[in-house]
N, C-alpha and C positions, 0 to 999 in steps of 0.2 A: 599472129605470127604465123607464117605461112609453113605448112607441115615440114617443107625440104629445110627451114632455119632451126626448127624446132633443134634443141641440144638432145642429142644422146645423151641418157640418162640412166640414172639404176637406183633403186631402192634399197640402204645396206641397214644393218642394228649387229649388235654385239652383244653374244652372252656368254660369259664365263661364270663357273663354278658351279652348274646347274642348280640353280636355287630357284628358280622357276620353268615352265615348259615355255616350249618356243608357241609363239603368240601365229597361229595360221589364218586365222579371220580378217583377210584381208580384202580390198577392191583389187584387181591385177590390171584392169584395163582394157587395152588391145593385145595385152600381152608382148609388145614390146620393149618394155623398160624390166630389167630381172629384179627378183628380191634376192637378196645374198646376205648371210647368216653368217659372220665369224664367230665361232666359236670353240672352244678347247674340249668339248664333247661328243668323241668320237662315236657313239652311239645314238647320236641325235640325226635324226630322219625328218624330214617336212614335204608336204604337197605343193605346198608353194613357194618355199626359201630355199635357193642352191646354196649349200652348208660346203662351207669353205674352214677346214680345220688349220688352224693359225694356234703357234703357242703364245702364251700369255707374257708381255714385256717381263712383268716383275711376277714370278713364281707365288712370292707372298702378300702379293698385293694385287688383288683380282680388281678390285675398283677401280683403281689408278688404269691397271689394264685395260679393261673396258673403255675408260674415257681415253685411254691414248688413240684407240681406234674410232669411238663417238667423234673428237675433237680434229685427229690429223688426219681421217681415212685409212686408206690402207694400199699398199701397192697394188692391189688388185683391181684398185678403182682408178686407176691415173687412167684406162683407155675411153674414159667417159667425160665429157664435156660438162656434165652437172651431175651431182648427187642429192637425193634425199636421207639422211640419216632419221631413221624414228627410232625411240624406246621398243623394249618389245613389250611395254602393255600399251602402247599405241596400236588402233582399229585402224586404217586408211577408208575412209567412204567416199572417196572420189578417186577415178584413176589418177595413179602418180603423175603421166604424162602431162595432164592438165594442171594439176597442181603448182607443178615446178616450173612450168612454163608462165604460169600467172605470178607466181611469187618472185622469179627472178628475173621480171620484166625490165624491171628498170633496178636492178641490186645486183652485187655478186655475193652476198650473201644473207639470206632471208630467215628469220626467227621469231617466233611468237613471242609478242610480250606477256609477261604474266599478269592472268586475269583477276585473281586475288593477293597479291601482295605490293601495297605501294610503293616501296619504296627498296631498292637494296639493302638499305640499313633494316628494312624488317624482315629481311631472307637470311641475314647474319642471327637475328633475333631468333628465327623459327629455326633456323641450324642448332641452336646451343640449348635451345629449349627442350626440342623433341631429341637429344641428345643423336644428332646424326652424323657428329665430327668431334674429334678431340679440342673441347672448348679453348684451348690453351691457344692449340694454331688458330683457332678462327678467329681467337681475339688479337694475335699478335697478326693476322690479316687485316683487320679491321682498321687496327692501332696507324697500319703503315698506309693501308686507303685514306685516312684519315687525316694524315699529314701531306699526303703525295697529291691525292687528288678527291677532295675531302667533295667535290661536285657529283661524282657519280654515287656516292653511299644517295643522295636525294635523287639517282634517276630513277625510272619504272624501270625494272628487275626483268631479265629475259627468262622466259621459259623455255626449256631448251629439250623438251622431249621429242621436237621435230627440227631439223636443220638444215636447210638447203640452199646448196654453196655451187658456184663455177669452179671448175678445176682452172686455175691460174697460180701462176708464181705469188701474186700478190695474197691471194688469199692462204697458200701453204702458209705465209710467213705470219698473218693475222693468227690462224690454227695454232703455228707452233708457239707464238709469242700466248694464245688464252692456257698452252698448256705448261708452258712453264711454268705459271703460277698457280696451276693445280697439283704439280709435282712439289713447288714450294709451299703453299700454302693447305687450304681446305682440299679437298677431294670432291667436296660439292661444286660443280662447272657452275651453278648460278652466281655464286661470289665473284667469282672473277671474269665472266663474260662481259660485261659492262665495262670495267677496267681495259679490257684488252682492246674490245673494240672502240673505245675513245682516243687510243693510242694508234689504230691504223689508217692506213691511205686507203682501203678499201670500203666502199661503201655499202653498209648493212641497213637491212628494213625490216623493221620490227611490225609482226603482223600480229592485228587484232583481233582476237577471237579468243571465244571461251574455249580455257585449255581443258574442260571435261568433255567438251564434245562442242561440234560445227559440222559444216557440210562437209567438210574435208576428213573428220577424226570423230575418232571416242577414243578416254583417255578416264581413267584408268580400268585396261580389261583385267578381271582377276587370274590371274594364272598359277593361284596355289601359294604365293609367297606370304611369308609370314615373318613380319620385321620385328626386332625385337631392338631396343636401345642398346648401343653398342657403347656408349661412352658416361654412363651414369646419369646426370639429370639430378633433378633434385628440387627444393623448393630456393637452395641459395643461385639457382641460376638467373632467375630474373631478377635480383637486385643486382649481382655482377652484370648483367648485359646492360642494366641500365645506369651503371656507373660508366659503363665502355660508350654509351648512347652519348653522355652527356660529354664524357673525353671530347668523342669527336666531334659535339659539337660546339665545344671550346674553341678545339683547332682551328675547326672552321670558320668562326668568330674571329680569329687571330690572324688570319689570313685575309681575310674579307677586310678586316681593319688596317692589316699593312697597305693593300692594293687601296684603299682611300686614300691613306697618308702618303701614298708617295704621289697618287693622282693630283691632291693638295699641292705638295712642294714642287711639284712638276709647272702646276699653274703658276702660283708665287714667283719661281722661277723666271716663267714666261715674262710674268707681269711686269717684273723687276727687270728685266734686259728690254723691255718694251718702248719705243721713243718717246710716248707718252708719261710713261715713269721718268723718264730721266730729264725733261722737259721741266715737269711741275717738282722736280727736287729741291732748287729753291725753296720753292714755295711750305714744303713740307718741312726744312728745317726752320725757317722763319716762324712757323705756326710750334714747333717746337719750344723753340727759344721764349716765344711768348708765353707760352704753358708756363714755365719754369719761371720768366720773371713774376709772374701772377701770383703760383706758390710763395715765391720767395715774399713779396708785397703781403698776403695773406698772413701769411705767418708772421711776419715783421708787425703787424697789426694786431695780431692777436696777443705778442709779449707785451706791446706798450699798453694794451688794455688790461692784462694782469698785473701789470706793475702799478 
């Protein structure tokens, strides 16, 4: 892509609650692409990031407040043609202008695929097993998806540590739809990404890279964060998860059986309405009558033999 047509882009992150230090270990490239950090910490300083002080969307839910900016962006980003979100624990190893241009060459949204989870269902199990969110809410989300979009649970999940997107009305609608499920269900956005993108008209490309490290990035960078399970956990969780998996698989099987039955009925209806079926109707009637007569004769023969 010629330099004149390259999108004017920005890198951004969101950091609320002061639970880790800001990651300045970034490749800035030619300096044309700004690094912007949205935060509620008025004391935060950086040699790399342009600090933008913002109020959390929810004062008592900093995780979803962070997801709000991660997924939906911020009004300060409206001036850019494209943006690249990175988690604070990601260090870019490639100039951002090069990465954004390559990832969005034929897409409106580009996100790396998860490199160590095979399915979205695996991600649900991990969230509960690691006590990363309220299991009741996670199981409700799993149950709903198993009914309305069971195929999504078998898809390769996205790893949302990096998100490149174009600034368009269609992308905004997609991101709003994604955030709706983060509000309604688990705050773990990996659980709802595939479902949201399956409903969208925007073209989303999954980038195949090792999440832990590539020519473009390194993750996770140690930032002094200490994570403790917030929602219990214990030996009963895998058993519950397995039961929910079975329920999801049963719902998926029922849906596929219903689809096959509908196809079979459509085939039968089509056959019965065909010209050849109508022309051979007398032959089928005669064959049916012949079978009945044969059974009647056979029955009479058996009766006379017994007598």
